[in-house]
N, C-alpha and C positions, 0 to 999 in steps of 0.2 A: 737800125741798131739790132743786129741779130747775128747768130752763128750760121754761116752758109750750110745749106742742107747736106752737102757732100761731106762735111766735117762733123755732122751730128751722130753718125753711126758709131756705136760703141763708146761714145763719150760719156763718162760718168762723173767727171769733174772738169770744170772749165779751165783747164790748165794746159799750157804748152811748155814743154821742156825746151829751153832755148838751145839753138845750135851753137855749140862752143868750140872754138878752134882748138884742135889737138886734144879735146876732151870727149866730145860726143861721137859715138860710133854705133855699129849695129847692135851690140849687146844692150846698151842703154836705150836705144830707140825701141827695140823689140819689147823690153820689159815695161817701158812706159806705155806703149800702145796696148799691150796685153792687159795692163792694169787700168785702162780706161782714160788715159790722157794722151795728148798728141806728143809724140816723140819726134825730134828733128836732129839733123846733123849737117855740117857744112860739106858740100861736095869736095872741097879741097882737103878734107881730112883723109880722103882716099888718095893715094899717091899719084894716080893717073886717072884719066877719063874712063879707061877700061876697068880699072879698079873700082871706080865709082859705080859703074854698071854692075859689077860683081856684088858690091855691097847692097845695091837695090834688090838684086835677085835673092841674096841671103835674107834680107829683111822680109821680103814678101813670103818667102818660104817658111819663115818662122812665126809669122803672125797667126794668131788664132782666128777662127771665123767671126768672132764677135769683137775683134780688136778695134781700137780707135784708129783713125787715119795717121799717117806719118808725113813728115815734110822734109824738104832739103833747102839749105841756104846757098844762094849764089851771090858772089861779090860782083856787082855790075859796075865795073870800073875798068878803064883802059889798062891798069896795072895787072889785071887778071888775064893772062894769056890763054887760060883754059875755058873761058866763058862760053865761047861758041861750041866747042866740042862737048862740054858738059851739058849745055842746053839741048844739044841734039839727043843726048842720052835721056835727058829729062822728058823730052817730048815723046820719044820712042817708048819709054817705059811708063809714061802717063803718071808721073808723080802727083799725088793728090794735092799737096800744098807746097808752094814755092815761097820762100822768104828771100826777098832781095835786099841787098845792103849797098850803100855807097853809090846809089844811082837808081832812079826809077825810070825805066825806059819803056815806052809804049810797045816797041817791037817784042820785048820779052813778055810783057803782059799779054799781048795778043797771041803769042805762041802758046802760052799756058792755057789761055781761055779757049784756044782752038781745039784742045782735046778734053775740055771740061774741068781743068784744074783751077785752083784758087791761088791768088797772089796776095801776100801780105808784105808790106814794106816797112822797114824800121826807120824811124825819124827821131831827131833829138830836139827839133824846134818847129814852130808853126810854119815858117817859110818852106822847109823841106816837106812838111805835111801837105801844103797846098800843091806843091809840084808833083808829089806822088799821087794825089787825088786827081790831078789833071791827066796823069798817065793812065788812069783807069784801074788802079789797084782795088782789090776787094776789101782790104783791111789795112789799118795802120798800126804799127807797133810803136807805142809811145815810150821811148827810152828816157825815163825821167832821171832826176838827180839821184846819184848814189848807186846807179846800176853798175854791174860788172862789165868789163870790156869797154868798147867804145860807147860812152855815155854822154848824156846831155847834162845841163845844169838847171833845168826848169823844174819847179815844183810840180808834182803830179796833179794836184788840184787845178792849178792854173792851166796845165797842158791839156788835160782831159776836157775841161770846160771850153777852152778856146777852139780845140780841134772839133769837138762835137757841134759847135755852132755852124760849121760849114761842111762837115763830112758825116754822111748818114750810113756809112759802111761799118764793118766790124772794127771795134777798137780793142786793142790788146795792150795792157799796161805792164810796163817793165820798170823795175827799180826797187830793190830791197824787199821783195816778196819772198817770204821764207816759210810761212805757216798757213794752215787752213783759215785762220782768222784773217790773214792778209788777203787771201783769195776772196773771202766774203767782203772785205773792205773795198777791194778793187771793183767788184761788181756793184756795190752800193754807190761807188763814186761815178759809175756810168760806163765802166769797161765791160766787154763781153767775155774776155779771157784774161787770166793772170799769166804772166810770162816769167818763168823761173829759170835762172841759170846757176848762180852760186850754190843754191841749196842742192842742186843735182850733181855738182862736182863731187860732193861728199856722199856718193853712192858707190857700192862695190863694182858696179858695171862701168862707171866712168873711166876713161883712159888716163886720167891724171895720176901721177905717181903718188905714193903714200905720203911722202913728205909735203906735197902740195896740199893734200887733204888735211894733214895735221896742222899746217900753218893756218888754214881757214878756221879750224877749231880754236886755235890759239889767238885769233885776231878778232878785233871789234871794229866798230865804225871809225874810231880814231886811228886805226892802224892801216887805213886805206889812203893812198895818194893818187890824186887826179893829175895826169900829166900827158903831154903830147910827145915826150922825149923818147918813148920806145918805138912808136909807129908813125909819128907825125900827125896823128889824130888824137885828140884828148881821150884818155881812157883811164879807168881805175885799176890800180895794181896794189898788191899788198906791200906795204912800206919795207918790211923785212926782206922781201924778195928783191926789191930794188937794191937795198944795201948789200945783200949777199952777192949781187952782181957788180958791186963797185960803184953804184949810182947813189950819190948823196941827195936825199930827198929835199934837203934844205938849199941845194944849189942847182936846181934843175933848169936847163935852158928852155926857151920857148920853142925851139926847133928840135927835130929828131936827132938823137945821138947817133954816132957812128958805131952801130952794133952789128954790122954785117947783115946777113940775110935776116929779114923780118921774122920768118918762120922760126929760125933758131933763137931769135930774141924772145919770142913768146913762149918757147919751150923752156927757157930758164928764168924768165921774169914772169911771175904768176899773177894773173888777174883775178880779182874778186870784187864784189860790190860791198857797199856798207852794210848790207844785210848779213855779212859774215858773223856778226855778233850774235845772231840768232841760231847759228849752226854749231851744235855741240857734239856731233857724232858722225859716224860713217855707217851706212846701212844699205841693204838691198833696196833697189828702186821700188819694188813692189811693196815692201814694208813702209817705205816713206810715203808712198801714195795712199796707202791704207790709213796712215796717220793723218795725212792732209785731209782726207775725206772725213774722218772722224772729227777733226778740229773744225772743219768747215760746217758740218752739221751742228756741232755744239754752238758755234758762233751765230749761226742763223737763228737757232732756238733762243739763245740769250737775247739777241736783238729783238726778236718778236715779243718776248716777255717784257722787255724794257719799254716798248712802245705800246704795250697793251693789245697786241694782236694774238688771237687764240691760235 
């Protein structure tokens, strides 16, 4: 149970900004890393594999000498035609952290380990966690109930405890983490990192449109709908966004709706986690991280005083 040595440099708060489709880009990643947390983005947010390489060069060129590491998300699934090309770029550019989704493949893990990189894999249940552990990943991202995007339905207490019983690598907890207090609680629960997505949509550097960010401010936990209708895999979306796209949240089919290209669907149907209720503003990522750090320090001090620790 530890943070890999290669990810400790420049890290001042154990937080990973989650790679969000159509939302995370170079500006957000750079500001996160320069502020002491790990910033990440999906390779598919760049329009081509060559564009992905250009993003990597831009990020590396803008990072300060004492910045935290950055990471890239790859969709490891037959439906991703760019996987091999993007992985070649990843290996050549030696990306420090790779986050794999929708498939834990030993060949991908070995390729990243070959240049000294680290692989975290996101899972929504224990069965997927065991398969990823067998593939040799360094860490597991536990996507618990209420998380934005493709999420699971398992309570975080149950998920962390069961996964930790057989996995001794890095554990990253995802799902409704919005404040520094939440970060402290995740570590107290047994995680090594807190994984934040929805909270970072509402930063000035995020590529989400202003209306998307305002809808998050206006939404609470009860304004989130969990459905497979958009992408074929269960995910959390803001209910108003579904309705704005002519989707009746009370009459959702169990299968994927005919919405054309999935990328276009995610562009107009906006995802967010149940933690949206804790997001009340839009601010620069550096300011948000400073606030998270202050909240985290206050939370740890308060806990220490409650249990009588000097």
